[in-house]
C-alpha positions in Angstrom: 9.2 19.0 21.8 5.7 18.8 20.5 4.8 21.3 17.8 1.4 21.4 16.1 -0.7 23.4 13.7 -4.4 24.0 14.6 -6.7 25.3 11.9 -10.4 25.8 12.7 -13.3 27.4 11.0 -17.1 27.6 10.7 -17.8 27.5 7.0 -21.0 28.1 5.0 -22.2 24.9 3.5 -22.8 24.9 -0.3 -26.1 23.4 -1.6 -24.2 20.2 -2.6 -23.3 19.5 1.0 -27.0 19.1 1.8 -27.1 16.1 -0.5 -24.1 14.3 1.1 -24.6 11.3 3.3 -22.2 10.2 6.1 -20.0 8.3 3.6 -19.6 11.4 1.4 -18.3 13.4 4.4 -15.7 10.7 5.1 -14.7 10.4 1.5 -14.3 14.2 1.1 -12.1 14.5 4.2 -10.0 11.4 3.4 -9.4 12.5 -0.2 -8.4 16.0 0.9 -6.0 14.5 3.5 -4.4 12.2 0.9 -4.1 15.1 -1.6 -2.3 17.1 1.2 0.1 14.1 1.6 -1.2 13.3 5.1 -1.6 9.7 6.3 -5.1 8.5 7.0 -5.2 5.7 9.7 -8.8 5.6 10.8 -12.3 7.1 10.5 -15.5 7.4 12.4 -18.8 9.2 11.5 -22.3 9.5 13.0 -25.5 10.7 11.3 -27.8 12.5 13.8 -31.6 12.2 13.5 -33.3 14.1 12.1 -30.3 15.8 10.6 -26.6 16.5 11.0 -23.3 14.6 10.7 -20.1 14.4 12.7 -17.0 12.8 11.3 -13.5 12.3 12.5 -10.5 11.2 10.4 -7.5 10.0 12.4 -4.1 10.8 10.8 -0.6 9.6 11.6 0.0 13.3 12.0 -3.1 13.8 14.3 -6.8 14.4 13.2 -9.6 16.2 11.4 -13.0 16.7 13.0 -16.0 17.9 11.0 -19.6 18.7 12.1 -22.4 19.6 9.7 -25.2 21.7 11.1 -27.9 21.7 8.3 -30.3 23.9 10.3 -27.6 26.6 10.3 -26.2 25.8 6.8 -22.7 25.6 8.4 -19.9 23.1 8.7 -17.4 23.4 11.6 -13.9 21.9 10.9 -11.0 21.4 13.3 -7.7 20.4 11.8 -4.9 19.5 14.2 -1.6 18.4 12.5 1.6 17.7 14.4 5.1 18.2 13.1 5.5 14.4 12.6 9.1 13.9 11.5 9.0 17.3 9.7 7.2 20.7 9.6 3.7 20.0 8.4 2.3 23.5 8.4 1.9 23.7 4.6 0.2 20.3 4.5 -2.3 21.5 7.2 -2.9 24.8 5.3 -3.5 22.9 2.0 -5.9 20.5 3.7 -7.9 23.6 5.0 -7.9 25.1 1.5 -9.1 21.9 -0.1 -11.9 21.4 2.4 -13.0 25.0 2.0 -13.3 24.5 -1.8 -15.2 21.2 -1.3 -17.6 22.4 1.4 -18.1 26.1 0.6 -17.3 26.1 -3.2 -15.0 29.1 -2.4 -11.2 29.4 -2.3 -11.2 32.1 0.3 -9.4 31.2 3.6 -11.0 34.3 5.3 -13.1 32.2 7.8 -10.1 30.2 9.1 -8.3 30.7 12.4 -4.8 29.4 13.0 -3.0 28.5 16.2 0.6 27.2 16.5 1.2 25.1 19.6 4.7 24.3 20.9 5.6 22.7 24.2 
């Protein structure tokens, strides 16, 4: 049976995010995933012209997708973590918390939505 945890949010971007390049987005997400004890297995990012970034980090447990909308000062984040060999809900929640702090400079999880999928 497949079981997964899906966290998603539209976060306000701190002023620091406006100075990040594509490599910074990848670094922030990879470091957050590693801190949450998730296994990074791949990455892909694209910088839009004149502005914006999309990045995807592949995990052994699933993926994280991030999109920066500078014209709106927002970052959308989609975290999908499967229960790969054990319950990974707390790892997914920690990843969301770390990314919130890094992107919004806030520790409030108020903007996050959570969906548990089983089937």
